PDB file of N, CA, C and O in Angstrom:
ATOM      1  N   MET A   1      94.363  53.279  48.284  1.00  0.00           N
ATOM      2  CA  MET A   1      94.479  54.714  48.157  1.00  0.00           C
ATOM      3  C   MET A   1      95.956  55.067  47.962  1.00  0.00           C
ATOM      4  O   MET A   1      96.842  54.332  48.400  1.00  0.00           O
ATOM      5  N   ASN A   2      96.204  56.177  47.314  1.00  0.00           N
ATOM      6  CA  ASN A   2      97.565  56.678  47.265  1.00  0.00           C
ATOM      7  C   ASN A   2      97.708  57.781  48.316  1.00  0.00           C
ATOM      8  O   ASN A   2      96.733  58.157  48.967  1.00  0.00           O
ATOM      9  N   TRP A   3      98.937  58.298  48.476  1.00  0.00           N
ATOM     10  CA  TRP A   3      99.193  59.268  49.534  1.00  0.00           C
ATOM     11  C   TRP A   3      98.378  60.545  49.342  1.00  0.00           C
ATOM     12  O   TRP A   3      97.867  61.101  50.315  1.00  0.00           O
ATOM     13  N   GLN A   4      98.251  61.011  48.118  1.00  0.00           N
ATOM     14  CA  GLN A   4      97.497  62.246  47.874  1.00  0.00           C
ATOM     15  C   GLN A   4      96.017  62.075  48.245  1.00  0.00           C
ATOM     16  O   GLN A   4      95.408  62.997  48.787  1.00  0.00           O
ATOM     17  N   GLU A   5      95.445  60.920  47.962  1.00  0.00           N
ATOM     18  CA  GLU A   5      94.045  60.654  48.342  1.00  0.00           C
ATOM     19  C   GLU A   5      93.880  60.649  49.859  1.00  0.00           C
ATOM     20  O   GLU A   5      92.890  61.163  50.380  1.00  0.00           O
ATOM     21  N   ILE A   6      94.839  60.074  50.561  1.00  0.00           N
ATOM     22  CA  ILE A   6      94.782  60.058  52.026  1.00  0.00           C
ATOM     23  C   ILE A   6      94.895  61.476  52.568  1.00  0.00           C
ATOM     24  O   ILE A   6      94.182  61.842  53.503  1.00  0.00           O
ATOM     25  N   ARG A   7      95.781  62.273  51.991  1.00  0.00           N
ATOM     26  CA  ARG A   7      95.937  63.666  52.423  1.00  0.00           C
ATOM     27  C   ARG A   7      94.640  64.451  52.241  1.00  0.00           C
ATOM     28  O   ARG A   7      94.290  65.281  53.080  1.00  0.00           O
ATOM     29  N   GLU A   8      93.936  64.193  51.154  1.00  0.00           N
ATOM     30  CA  GLU A   8      92.676  64.897  50.898  1.00  0.00           C
ATOM     31  C   GLU A   8      91.571  64.444  51.854  1.00  0.00           C
ATOM     32  O   GLU A   8      90.777  65.255  52.331  1.00  0.00           O
ATOM     33  N   LYS A   9      91.532  63.147  52.122  1.00  0.00           N
ATOM     34  CA  LYS A   9      90.478  62.608  52.978  1.00  0.00           C
ATOM     35  C   LYS A   9      90.718  62.929  54.456  1.00  0.00           C
ATOM     36  O   LYS A   9      89.765  63.123  55.211  1.00  0.00           O
ATOM     37  N   TYR A  10      91.986  62.987  54.868  1.00  0.00           N
ATOM     38  CA  TYR A  10      92.351  63.229  56.269  1.00  0.00           C
ATOM     39  C   TYR A  10      93.309  64.418  56.347  1.00  0.00           C
ATOM     40  O   TYR A  10      94.493  64.224  56.620  1.00  0.00           O
ATOM     41  N   PRO A  11      92.833  65.635  56.118  1.00  0.00           N
ATOM     42  CA  PRO A  11      93.740  66.787  56.091  1.00  0.00           C
ATOM     43  C   PRO A  11      94.299  67.144  57.473  1.00  0.00           C
ATOM     44  O   PRO A  11      93.600  67.108  58.486  1.00  0.00           O
ATOM     45  N   ASN A  12      95.588  67.488  57.465  1.00  0.00           N
ATOM     46  CA  ASN A  12      96.265  68.055  58.631  1.00  0.00           C
ATOM     47  C   ASN A  12      96.082  67.248  59.915  1.00  0.00           C
ATOM     48  O   ASN A  12      95.661  67.784  60.940  1.00  0.00           O
ATOM     49  N   CYS A  13      96.400  65.966  59.849  1.00  0.00           N
ATOM     50  CA  CYS A  13      96.293  65.124  61.041  1.00  0.00           C
ATOM     51  C   CYS A  13      97.279  63.960  60.948  1.00  0.00           C
ATOM     52  O   CYS A  13      97.876  63.709  59.901  1.00  0.00           O
ATOM     53  N   TRP A  14      97.429  63.270  62.051  1.00  0.00           N
ATOM     54  CA  TRP A  14      98.228  62.045  62.094  1.00  0.00           C
ATOM     55  C   TRP A  14      97.360  60.884  61.644  1.00  0.00           C
ATOM     56  O   TRP A  14      96.194  60.783  62.024  1.00  0.00           O
ATOM     57  N   VAL A  15      97.942  60.003  60.826  1.00  0.00           N
ATOM     58  CA  VAL A  15      97.239  58.809  60.375  1.00  0.00           C
ATOM     59  C   VAL A  15      98.140  57.597  60.554  1.00  0.00           C
ATOM     60  O   VAL A  15      99.365  57.698  60.491  1.00  0.00           O
ATOM     61  N   LEU A  16      97.518  56.465  60.776  1.00  0.00           N
ATOM     62  CA  LEU A  16      98.205  55.183  60.764  1.00  0.00           C
ATOM     63  C   LEU A  16      97.793  54.508  59.471  1.00  0.00           C
ATOM     64  O   LEU A  16      96.603  54.354  59.195  1.00  0.00           O
ATOM     65  N   VAL A  17      98.779  54.105  58.674  1.00  0.00           N
ATOM     66  CA  VAL A  17      98.494  53.476  57.386  1.00  0.00           C
ATOM     67  C   VAL A  17      99.272  52.179  57.259  1.00  0.00           C
ATOM     68  O   VAL A  17     100.299  51.977  57.906  1.00  0.00           O
ATOM     69  N   GLU A  18      98.748  51.302  56.402  1.00  0.00           N
ATOM     70  CA  GLU A  18      99.459  50.078  56.054  1.00  0.00           C
ATOM     71  C   GLU A  18      99.791  50.138  54.574  1.00  0.00           C
ATOM     72  O   GLU A  18      98.942  50.486  53.753  1.00  0.00           O
ATOM     73  N   ALA A  19     101.025  49.797  54.237  1.00  0.00           N
ATOM     74  CA  ALA A  19     101.499  49.851  52.858  1.00  0.00           C
ATOM     75  C   ALA A  19     101.327  48.493  52.172  1.00  0.00           C
ATOM     76  O   ALA A  19     101.572  47.437  52.756  1.00  0.00           O
ATOM     77  N   PHE A  20     100.903  48.563  50.930  1.00  0.00           N
ATOM     78  CA  PHE A  20     100.795  47.382  50.063  1.00  0.00           C
ATOM     79  C   PHE A  20     101.410  47.725  48.720  1.00  0.00           C
ATOM     80  O   PHE A  20     101.506  48.896  48.353  1.00  0.00           O
ATOM     81  N   ASP A  21     101.824  46.707  47.992  1.00  0.00           N
ATOM     82  CA  ASP A  21     102.385  46.911  46.658  1.00  0.00           C
ATOM     83  C   ASP A  21     103.527  47.921  46.731  1.00  0.00           C
ATOM     84  O   ASP A  21     103.525  48.935  46.033  1.00  0.00           O
ATOM     85  N   ALA A  22     104.506  47.620  47.595  1.00  0.00           N
ATOM     86  CA  ALA A  22     105.618  48.536  47.824  1.00  0.00           C
ATOM     87  C   ALA A  22     106.932  47.904  47.376  1.00  0.00           C
ATOM     88  O   ALA A  22     107.113  46.689  47.455  1.00  0.00           O
ATOM     89  N   THR A  23     107.842  48.750  46.906  1.00  0.00           N
ATOM     90  CA  THR A  23     109.173  48.323  46.507  1.00  0.00           C
ATOM     91  C   THR A  23     110.181  49.321  47.072  1.00  0.00           C
ATOM     92  O   THR A  23     109.812  50.383  47.573  1.00  0.00           O
ATOM     93  N   THR A  24     111.447  48.963  46.981  1.00  0.00           N
ATOM     94  CA  THR A  24     112.514  49.863  47.386  1.00  0.00           C
ATOM     95  C   THR A  24     113.330  50.226  46.154  1.00  0.00           C
ATOM     96  O   THR A  24     113.790  49.350  45.422  1.00  0.00           O
ATOM     97  N   GLU A  25     113.506  51.524  45.933  1.00  0.00           N
ATOM     98  CA  GLU A  25     114.309  52.022  44.827  1.00  0.00           C
ATOM     99  C   GLU A  25     115.246  53.100  45.353  1.00  0.00           C
ATOM    100  O   GLU A  25     114.806  54.096  45.927  1.00  0.00           O
ATOM    101  N   ASN A  26     116.546  52.886  45.149  1.00  0.00           N
ATOM    102  CA  ASN A  26     117.550  53.866  45.579  1.00  0.00           C
ATOM    103  C   ASN A  26     117.407  54.242  47.047  1.00  0.00           C
ATOM    104  O   ASN A  26     117.541  55.409  47.414  1.00  0.00           O
ATOM    105  N   GLY A  27     117.137  53.249  47.880  1.00  0.00           N
ATOM    106  CA  GLY A  27     117.055  53.470  49.313  1.00  0.00           C
ATOM    107  C   GLY A  27     115.770  54.120  49.797  1.00  0.00           C
ATOM    108  O   GLY A  27     115.670  54.503  50.963  1.00  0.00           O
ATOM    109  N   MET A  28     114.787  54.250  48.915  1.00  0.00           N
ATOM    110  CA  MET A  28     113.506  54.866  49.274  1.00  0.00           C
ATOM    111  C   MET A  28     112.374  53.871  49.024  1.00  0.00           C
ATOM    112  O   MET A  28     112.408  53.119  48.050  1.00  0.00           O
ATOM    113  N   ARG A  29     111.374  53.866  49.901  1.00  0.00           N
ATOM    114  CA  ARG A  29     110.195  53.022  49.692  1.00  0.00           C
ATOM    115  C   ARG A  29     109.292  53.693  48.670  1.00  0.00           C
ATOM    116  O   ARG A  29     108.987  54.881  48.777  1.00  0.00           O
ATOM    117  N   VAL A  30     108.875  52.928  47.691  1.00  0.00           N
ATOM    118  CA  VAL A  30     107.897  53.378  46.699  1.00  0.00           C
ATOM    119  C   VAL A  30     106.637  52.587  46.993  1.00  0.00           C
ATOM    120  O   VAL A  30     106.592  51.375  46.785  1.00  0.00           O
ATOM    121  N   ILE A  31     105.615  53.275  47.477  1.00  0.00           N
ATOM    122  CA  ILE A  31     104.400  52.613  47.947  1.00  0.00           C
ATOM    123  C   ILE A  31     103.253  53.006  47.032  1.00  0.00           C
ATOM    124  O   ILE A  31     102.900  54.181  46.933  1.00  0.00           O
ATOM    125  N   ASN A  32     102.676  52.020  46.367  1.00  0.00           N
ATOM    126  CA  ASN A  32     101.597  52.285  45.426  1.00  0.00           C
ATOM    127  C   ASN A  32     100.225  52.305  46.085  1.00  0.00           C
ATOM    128  O   ASN A  32      99.326  53.012  45.629  1.00  0.00           O
ATOM    129  N   THR A  33     100.061  51.531  47.157  1.00  0.00           N
ATOM    130  CA  THR A  33      98.755  51.447  47.808  1.00  0.00           C
ATOM    131  C   THR A  33      98.916  51.571  49.316  1.00  0.00           C
ATOM    132  O   THR A  33      99.739  50.887  49.925  1.00  0.00           O
ATOM    133  N   LEU A  34      98.122  52.451  49.907  1.00  0.00           N
ATOM    134  CA  LEU A  34      98.081  52.638  51.355  1.00  0.00           C
ATOM    135  C   LEU A  34      96.645  52.431  51.824  1.00  0.00           C
ATOM    136  O   LEU A  34      95.697  52.897  51.192  1.00  0.00           O
ATOM    137  N   ILE A  35      96.504  51.734  52.929  1.00  0.00           N
ATOM    138  CA  ILE A  35      95.198  51.547  53.543  1.00  0.00           C
ATOM    139  C   ILE A  35      95.211  52.299  54.871  1.00  0.00           C
ATOM    140  O   ILE A  35      96.009  51.975  55.750  1.00  0.00           O
ATOM    141  N   PRO A  36      94.344  53.296  55.031  1.00  0.00           N
ATOM    142  CA  PRO A  36      94.289  54.001  56.317  1.00  0.00           C
ATOM    143  C   PRO A  36      93.695  53.104  57.399  1.00  0.00           C
ATOM    144  O   PRO A  36      92.667  52.460  57.192  1.00  0.00           O
ATOM    145  N   LEU A  37      94.353  53.072  58.548  1.00  0.00           N
ATOM    146  CA  LEU A  37      93.895  52.266  59.677  1.00  0.00           C
ATOM    147  C   LEU A  37      93.375  53.125  60.817  1.00  0.00           C
ATOM    148  O   LEU A  37      92.818  52.608  61.785  1.00  0.00           O
ATOM    149  N   GLY A  38      93.554  54.431  60.705  1.00  0.00           N
ATOM    150  CA  GLY A  38      93.044  55.315  61.746  1.00  0.00           C
ATOM    151  C   GLY A  38      93.506  56.736  61.543  1.00  0.00           C
ATOM    152  O   GLY A  38      94.576  56.995  60.991  1.00  0.00           O
ATOM    153  N   GLU A  39      92.669  57.657  62.006  1.00  0.00           N
ATOM    154  CA  GLU A  39      92.960  59.085  61.991  1.00  0.00           C
ATOM    155  C   GLU A  39      93.070  59.526  63.439  1.00  0.00           C
ATOM    156  O   GLU A  39      92.252  59.130  64.269  1.00  0.00           O
ATOM    157  N   PHE A  40      94.095  60.359  63.762  1.00  0.00           N
ATOM    158  CA  PHE A  40      94.377  60.648  65.157  1.00  0.00           C
ATOM    159  C   PHE A  40      94.522  62.127  65.472  1.00  0.00           C
ATOM    160  O   PHE A  40      95.101  62.469  66.503  1.00  0.00           O
ATOM    161  N   GLY A  41      94.030  63.000  64.641  1.00  0.00           N
ATOM    162  CA  GLY A  41      94.052  64.432  64.942  1.00  0.00           C
ATOM    163  C   GLY A  41      95.446  64.980  65.120  1.00  0.00           C
ATOM    164  O   GLY A  41      96.368  64.614  64.392  1.00  0.00           O
ATOM    165  N   ASP A  42      95.600  65.875  66.106  1.00  0.00           N
ATOM    166  CA  ASP A  42      96.869  66.571  66.326  1.00  0.00           C
ATOM    167  C   ASP A  42      97.859  65.800  67.191  1.00  0.00           C
ATOM    168  O   ASP A  42      99.029  66.175  67.271  1.00  0.00           O
ATOM    169  N   ASP A  43      97.416  64.744  67.829  1.00  0.00           N
ATOM    170  CA  ASP A  43      98.258  64.024  68.788  1.00  0.00           C
ATOM    171  C   ASP A  43      98.760  62.720  68.175  1.00  0.00           C
ATOM    172  O   ASP A  43      97.972  61.819  67.887  1.00  0.00           O
ATOM    173  N   TYR A  44     100.069  62.625  67.979  1.00  0.00           N
ATOM    174  CA  TYR A  44     100.638  61.414  67.381  1.00  0.00           C
ATOM    175  C   TYR A  44     100.659  60.228  68.353  1.00  0.00           C
ATOM    176  O   TYR A  44     100.713  59.078  67.917  1.00  0.00           O
ATOM    177  N   LYS A  45     100.619  60.495  69.661  1.00  0.00           N
ATOM    178  CA  LYS A  45     100.789  59.401  70.635  1.00  0.00           C
ATOM    179  C   LYS A  45      99.762  58.283  70.482  1.00  0.00           C
ATOM    180  O   LYS A  45     100.162  57.119  70.495  1.00  0.00           O
ATOM    181  N   PRO A  46      98.462  58.557  70.337  1.00  0.00           N
ATOM    182  CA  PRO A  46      97.526  57.452  70.138  1.00  0.00           C
ATOM    183  C   PRO A  46      97.808  56.666  68.851  1.00  0.00           C
ATOM    184  O   PRO A  46      97.612  55.452  68.804  1.00  0.00           O
ATOM    185  N   ALA A  47      98.265  57.360  67.821  1.00  0.00           N
ATOM    186  CA  ALA A  47      98.618  56.674  66.569  1.00  0.00           C
ATOM    187  C   ALA A  47      99.823  55.766  66.801  1.00  0.00           C
ATOM    188  O   ALA A  47      99.854  54.631  66.326  1.00  0.00           O
ATOM    189  N   TRP A  48     100.798  56.264  67.524  1.00  0.00           N
ATOM    190  CA  TRP A  48     101.990  55.476  67.823  1.00  0.00           C
ATOM    191  C   TRP A  48     101.652  54.277  68.710  1.00  0.00           C
ATOM    192  O   TRP A  48     102.182  53.185  68.504  1.00  0.00           O
ATOM    193  N   ASP A  49     100.784  54.472  69.682  1.00  0.00           N
ATOM    194  CA  ASP A  49     100.356  53.359  70.541  1.00  0.00           C
ATOM    195  C   ASP A  49      99.653  52.278  69.723  1.00  0.00           C
ATOM    196  O   ASP A  49      99.885  51.087  69.933  1.00  0.00           O
ATOM    197  N   ARG A  50      98.800  52.690  68.799  1.00  0.00           N
ATOM    198  CA  ARG A  50      98.094  51.728  67.936  1.00  0.00           C
ATOM    199  C   ARG A  50      99.089  51.008  67.030  1.00  0.00           C
ATOM    200  O   ARG A  50      98.974  49.802  66.813  1.00  0.00           O
ATOM    201  N   TYR A  51     100.068  51.748  66.499  1.00  0.00           N
ATOM    202  CA  TYR A  51     101.121  51.148  65.673  1.00  0.00           C
ATOM    203  C   TYR A  51     101.835  50.042  66.457  1.00  0.00           C
ATOM    204  O   TYR A  51     101.999  48.928  65.960  1.00  0.00           O
ATOM    205  N   LYS A  52     102.257  50.359  67.686  1.00  0.00           N
ATOM    206  CA  LYS A  52     103.000  49.386  68.497  1.00  0.00           C
ATOM    207  C   LYS A  52     102.163  48.139  68.774  1.00  0.00           C
ATOM    208  O   LYS A  52     102.680  47.023  68.727  1.00  0.00           O
ATOM    209  N   ALA A  53     100.880  48.323  69.060  1.00  0.00           N
ATOM    210  CA  ALA A  53     100.006  47.172  69.332  1.00  0.00           C
ATOM    211  C   ALA A  53      99.865  46.291  68.090  1.00  0.00           C
ATOM    212  O   ALA A  53      99.963  45.067  68.179  1.00  0.00           O
ATOM    213  N   LEU A  54      99.639  46.909  66.945  1.00  0.00           N
ATOM    214  CA  LEU A  54      99.501  46.124  65.708  1.00  0.00           C
ATOM    215  C   LEU A  54     100.821  45.470  65.312  1.00  0.00           C
ATOM    216  O   LEU A  54     100.838  44.324  64.862  1.00  0.00           O
ATOM    217  N   HIS A  55     101.913  46.188  65.476  1.00  0.00           N
ATOM    218  CA  HIS A  55     103.227  45.656  65.120  1.00  0.00           C
ATOM    219  C   HIS A  55     103.588  44.454  65.995  1.00  0.00           C
ATOM    220  O   HIS A  55     104.205  43.497  65.527  1.00  0.00           O
ATOM    221  N   GLN A  56     103.199  44.513  67.253  1.00  0.00           N
ATOM    222  CA  GLN A  56     103.476  43.392  68.154  1.00  0.00           C
ATOM    223  C   GLN A  56     102.713  42.136  67.718  1.00  0.00           C
ATOM    224  O   GLN A  56     103.218  41.022  67.856  1.00  0.00           O
ATOM    225  N   LEU A  57     101.509  42.319  67.197  1.00  0.00           N
ATOM    226  CA  LEU A  57     100.694  41.179  66.740  1.00  0.00           C
ATOM    227  C   LEU A  57     101.159  40.614  65.412  1.00  0.00           C
ATOM    228  O   LEU A  57     101.066  39.407  65.184  1.00  0.00           O
ATOM    229  N   ALA A  58     101.656  41.469  64.538  1.00  0.00           N
ATOM    230  CA  ALA A  58     102.027  41.031  63.188  1.00  0.00           C
ATOM    231  C   ALA A  58     103.172  41.887  62.667  1.00  0.00           C
ATOM    232  O   ALA A  58     102.952  42.885  61.981  1.00  0.00           O
ATOM    233  N   ARG A  59     104.388  41.491  62.996  1.00  0.00           N
ATOM    234  CA  ARG A  59     105.570  42.277  62.627  1.00  0.00           C
ATOM    235  C   ARG A  59     105.805  42.354  61.122  1.00  0.00           C
ATOM    236  O   ARG A  59     106.540  43.225  60.657  1.00  0.00           O
ATOM    237  N   GLU A  60     105.203  41.472  60.369  1.00  0.00           N
ATOM    238  CA  GLU A  60     105.404  41.470  58.916  1.00  0.00           C
ATOM    239  C   GLU A  60     104.623  42.575  58.206  1.00  0.00           C
ATOM    240  O   GLU A  60     104.886  42.866  57.039  1.00  0.00           O
ATOM    241  N   ARG A  61     103.674  43.184  58.894  1.00  0.00           N
ATOM    242  CA  ARG A  61     102.891  44.264  58.283  1.00  0.00           C
ATOM    243  C   ARG A  61     103.744  45.524  58.168  1.00  0.00           C
ATOM    244  O   ARG A  61     104.505  45.858  59.077  1.00  0.00           O
ATOM    245  N   GLU A  62     103.606  46.212  57.048  1.00  0.00           N
ATOM    246  CA  GLU A  62     104.358  47.443  56.823  1.00  0.00           C
ATOM    247  C   GLU A  62     103.470  48.626  57.213  1.00  0.00           C
ATOM    248  O   GLU A  62     102.635  49.085  56.433  1.00  0.00           O
ATOM    249  N   LEU A  63     103.675  49.104  58.442  1.00  0.00           N
ATOM    250  CA  LEU A  63     102.834  50.146  59.026  1.00  0.00           C
ATOM    251  C   LEU A  63     103.632  51.436  59.178  1.00  0.00           C
ATOM    252  O   LEU A  63     104.837  51.415  59.430  1.00  0.00           O
ATOM    253  N   TYR A  64     102.934  52.560  59.018  1.00  0.00           N
ATOM    254  CA  TYR A  64     103.564  53.864  59.188  1.00  0.00           C
ATOM    255  C   TYR A  64     102.623  54.808  59.919  1.00  0.00           C
ATOM    256  O   TYR A  64     101.412  54.789  59.700  1.00  0.00           O
ATOM    257  N   VAL A  65     103.195  55.639  60.794  1.00  0.00           N
ATOM    258  CA  VAL A  65     102.479  56.758  61.392  1.00  0.00           C
ATOM    259  C   VAL A  65     103.010  57.997  60.680  1.00  0.00           C
ATOM    260  O   VAL A  65     104.205  58.290  60.731  1.00  0.00           O
ATOM    261  N   LEU A  66     102.108  58.723  60.014  1.00  0.00           N
ATOM    262  CA  LEU A  66     102.500  59.857  59.184  1.00  0.00           C
ATOM    263  C   LEU A  66     101.565  61.035  59.422  1.00  0.00           C
ATOM    264  O   LEU A  66     100.403  60.857  59.788  1.00  0.00           O
ATOM    265  N   HIS A  67     102.079  62.227  59.213  1.00  0.00           N
ATOM    266  CA  HIS A  67     101.227  63.410  59.281  1.00  0.00           C
ATOM    267  C   HIS A  67     100.893  63.833  57.858  1.00  0.00           C
ATOM    268  O   HIS A  67     101.766  63.863  56.991  1.00  0.00           O
ATOM    269  N   THR A  68      99.637  64.158  57.624  1.00  0.00           N
ATOM    270  CA  THR A  68      99.191  64.437  56.266  1.00  0.00           C
ATOM    271  C   THR A  68      99.608  65.816  55.758  1.00  0.00           C
ATOM    272  O   THR A  68      99.289  66.159  54.619  1.00  0.00           O
ATOM    273  N   ASN A  69     100.302  66.610  56.555  1.00  0.00           N
ATOM    274  CA  ASN A  69     100.831  67.860  56.022  1.00  0.00           C
ATOM    275  C   ASN A  69     102.084  67.614  55.181  1.00  0.00           C
ATOM    276  O   ASN A  69     102.559  68.517  54.493  1.00  0.00           O
ATOM    277  N   ARG A  70     102.607  66.415  55.234  1.00  0.00           N
ATOM    278  CA  ARG A  70     103.770  66.040  54.430  1.00  0.00           C
ATOM    279  C   ARG A  70     103.297  65.820  52.995  1.00  0.00           C
ATOM    280  O   ARG A  70     102.409  65.005  52.747  1.00  0.00           O
ATOM    281  N   GLU A  71     103.892  66.549  52.057  1.00  0.00           N
ATOM    282  CA  GLU A  71     103.446  66.479  50.666  1.00  0.00           C
ATOM    283  C   GLU A  71     103.819  65.164  49.994  1.00  0.00           C
ATOM    284  O   GLU A  71     103.020  64.598  49.247  1.00  0.00           O
ATOM    285  N   GLU A  72     105.014  64.681  50.252  1.00  0.00           N
ATOM    286  CA  GLU A  72     105.489  63.430  49.670  1.00  0.00           C
ATOM    287  C   GLU A  72     105.821  62.465  50.799  1.00  0.00           C
ATOM    288  O   GLU A  72     106.132  62.883  51.914  1.00  0.00           O
ATOM    289  N   LEU A  73     105.752  61.175  50.502  1.00  0.00           N
ATOM    290  CA  LEU A  73     106.073  60.198  51.536  1.00  0.00           C
ATOM    291  C   LEU A  73     107.552  60.232  51.911  1.00  0.00           C
ATOM    292  O   LEU A  73     107.877  60.349  53.093  1.00  0.00           O
ATOM    293  N   ASN A  74     108.449  60.135  50.941  1.00  0.00           N
ATOM    294  CA  ASN A  74     109.891  60.196  51.204  1.00  0.00           C
ATOM    295  C   ASN A  74     110.307  59.318  52.384  1.00  0.00           C
ATOM    296  O   ASN A  74     110.906  59.806  53.343  1.00  0.00           O
ATOM    297  N   ILE A  75     109.994  58.042  52.315  1.00  0.00           N
ATOM    298  CA  ILE A  75     110.329  57.106  53.389  1.00  0.00           C
ATOM    299  C   ILE A  75     111.634  56.412  53.028  1.00  0.00           C
ATOM    300  O   ILE A  75     111.700  55.626  52.083  1.00  0.00           O
ATOM    301  N   GLU A  76     112.678  56.722  53.806  1.00  0.00           N
ATOM    302  CA  GLU A  76     113.988  56.131  53.569  1.00  0.00           C
ATOM    303  C   GLU A  76     114.078  54.778  54.264  1.00  0.00           C
ATOM    304  O   GLU A  76     113.491  54.568  55.326  1.00  0.00           O
ATOM    305  N   VAL A  77     114.814  53.873  53.652  1.00  0.00           N
ATOM    306  CA  VAL A  77     115.031  52.550  54.211  1.00  0.00           C
ATOM    307  C   VAL A  77     116.348  52.570  54.977  1.00  0.00           C
ATOM    308  O   VAL A  77     117.352  53.087  54.488  1.00  0.00           O
ATOM    309  N   LEU A  78     116.336  52.004  56.184  1.00  0.00           N
ATOM    310  CA  LEU A  78     117.538  51.910  57.001  1.00  0.00           C
ATOM    311  C   LEU A  78     118.044  50.484  57.009  1.00  0.00           C
ATOM    312  O   LEU A  78     117.258  49.538  56.946  1.00  0.00           O
ATOM    313  N   ASP A  79     119.367  50.326  57.087  1.00  0.00           N
ATOM    314  CA  ASP A  79     119.923  48.984  57.209  1.00  0.00           C
ATOM    315  C   ASP A  79     119.884  48.546  58.671  1.00  0.00           C
ATOM    316  O   ASP A  79     119.354  49.268  59.516  1.00  0.00           O
ATOM    317  N   GLY A  80     120.424  47.402  58.973  1.00  0.00           N
ATOM    318  CA  GLY A  80     120.396  46.859  60.322  1.00  0.00           C
ATOM    319  C   GLY A  80     121.160  47.681  61.349  1.00  0.00           C
ATOM    320  O   GLY A  80     121.013  47.471  62.553  1.00  0.00           O
ATOM    321  N   PHE A  81     121.980  48.621  60.873  1.00  0.00           N
ATOM    322  CA  PHE A  81     122.758  49.474  61.768  1.00  0.00           C
ATOM    323  C   PHE A  81     122.153  50.862  61.899  1.00  0.00           C
ATOM    324  O   PHE A  81     122.750  51.744  62.516  1.00  0.00           O
ATOM    325  N   GLY A  82     120.958  51.068  61.316  1.00  0.00           N
ATOM    326  CA  GLY A  82     120.291  52.357  61.396  1.00  0.00           C
ATOM    327  C   GLY A  82     120.795  53.377  60.401  1.00  0.00           C
ATOM    328  O   GLY A  82     120.472  54.561  60.502  1.00  0.00           O
ATOM    329  N   ARG A  83     121.592  52.923  59.431  1.00  0.00           N
ATOM    330  CA  ARG A  83     122.075  53.836  58.394  1.00  0.00           C
ATOM    331  C   ARG A  83     121.089  53.840  57.236  1.00  0.00           C
ATOM    332  O   ARG A  83     120.428  52.837  56.968  1.00  0.00           O
ATOM    333  N   LYS A  84     120.995  54.974  56.553  1.00  0.00           N
ATOM    334  CA  LYS A  84     120.153  55.046  55.366  1.00  0.00           C
ATOM    335  C   LYS A  84     120.672  54.040  54.351  1.00  0.00           C
ATOM    336  O   LYS A  84     121.875  53.972  54.102  1.00  0.00           O
ATOM    337  N   LEU A  85     119.790  53.274  53.775  1.00  0.00           N
ATOM    338  CA  LEU A  85     120.184  52.215  52.859  1.00  0.00           C
ATOM    339  C   LEU A  85     120.992  52.777  51.697  1.00  0.00           C
ATOM    340  O   LEU A  85     121.997  52.182  51.309  1.00  0.00           O
ATOM    341  N   ALA A  86     120.583  53.891  51.142  1.00  0.00           N
ATOM    342  CA  ALA A  86     121.308  54.473  50.018  1.00  0.00           C
ATOM    343  C   ALA A  86     122.728  54.841  50.438  1.00  0.00           C
ATOM    344  O   ALA A  86     123.666  54.601  49.678  1.00  0.00           O
ATOM    345  N   ASP A  87     122.913  55.418  51.630  1.00  0.00           N
ATOM    346  CA  ASP A  87     124.239  55.780  52.116  1.00  0.00           C
ATOM    347  C   ASP A  87     125.091  54.548  52.366  1.00  0.00           C
ATOM    348  O   ASP A  87     126.269  54.522  52.010  1.00  0.00           O
ATOM    349  N   ALA A  88     124.505  53.531  52.974  1.00  0.00           N
ATOM    350  CA  ALA A  88     125.244  52.305  53.268  1.00  0.00           C
ATOM    351  C   ALA A  88     125.695  51.635  51.977  1.00  0.00           C
ATOM    352  O   ALA A  88     126.820  51.143  51.891  1.00  0.00           O
ATOM    353  N   TYR A  89     124.832  51.613  50.983  1.00  0.00           N
ATOM    354  CA  TYR A  89     125.165  50.990  49.712  1.00  0.00           C
ATOM    355  C   TYR A  89     126.290  51.750  49.011  1.00  0.00           C
ATOM    356  O   TYR A  89     127.196  51.137  48.447  1.00  0.00           O
ATOM    357  N   GLN A  90     126.235  53.078  49.046  1.00  0.00           N
ATOM    358  CA  GLN A  90     127.246  53.892  48.378  1.00  0.00           C
ATOM    359  C   GLN A  90     128.610  53.758  49.046  1.00  0.00           C
ATOM    360  O   GLN A  90     129.637  53.928  48.389  1.00  0.00           O
ATOM    361  N   ASN A  91     128.634  53.460  50.325  1.00  0.00           N
ATOM    362  CA  ASN A  91     129.909  53.380  51.059  1.00  0.00           C
ATOM    363  C   ASN A  91     130.517  51.991  51.086  1.00  0.00           C
ATOM    364  O   ASN A  91     131.531  51.784  51.753  1.00  0.00           O
ATOM    365  N   THR A  92     129.928  51.025  50.378  1.00  0.00           N
ATOM    366  CA  THR A  92     130.507  49.691  50.347  1.00  0.00           C
ATOM    367  C   THR A  92     131.127  49.454  48.984  1.00  0.00           C
ATOM    368  O   THR A  92     130.613  49.932  47.973  1.00  0.00           O
ATOM    369  N   PRO A  93     132.245  48.707  48.948  1.00  0.00           N
ATOM    370  CA  PRO A  93     132.869  48.412  47.657  1.00  0.00           C
ATOM    371  C   PRO A  93     131.980  47.512  46.817  1.00  0.00           C
ATOM    372  O   PRO A  93     131.349  46.595  47.344  1.00  0.00           O
ATOM    373  N   HIS A  94     131.925  47.759  45.537  1.00  0.00           N
ATOM    374  CA  HIS A  94     131.105  46.957  44.617  1.00  0.00           C
ATOM    375  C   HIS A  94     131.979  46.135  43.722  1.00  0.00           C
ATOM    376  O   HIS A  94     131.476  45.394  42.878  1.00  0.00           O
TER     377      HIS A  94
END
């Protein structure tokens, strides 16, 4: 599914999704396929708890807790120091 399909299927709620077929462009994740792993209504905490449990079992999975009121994904990539990847790249000599 893409993000718009998930928004239509799960309106105005928190969802846990797994990303597939994703790349990074200009410090932003471009995700072509998302698989919904759960819908959590108005409370993000159960979604976050499920995220932590799954992440502990398989850290290589690309999981996100998102609210479907967000029109675009706009997921920024951070470097190892917590800086936005695009900002970190722009501030280093090339």
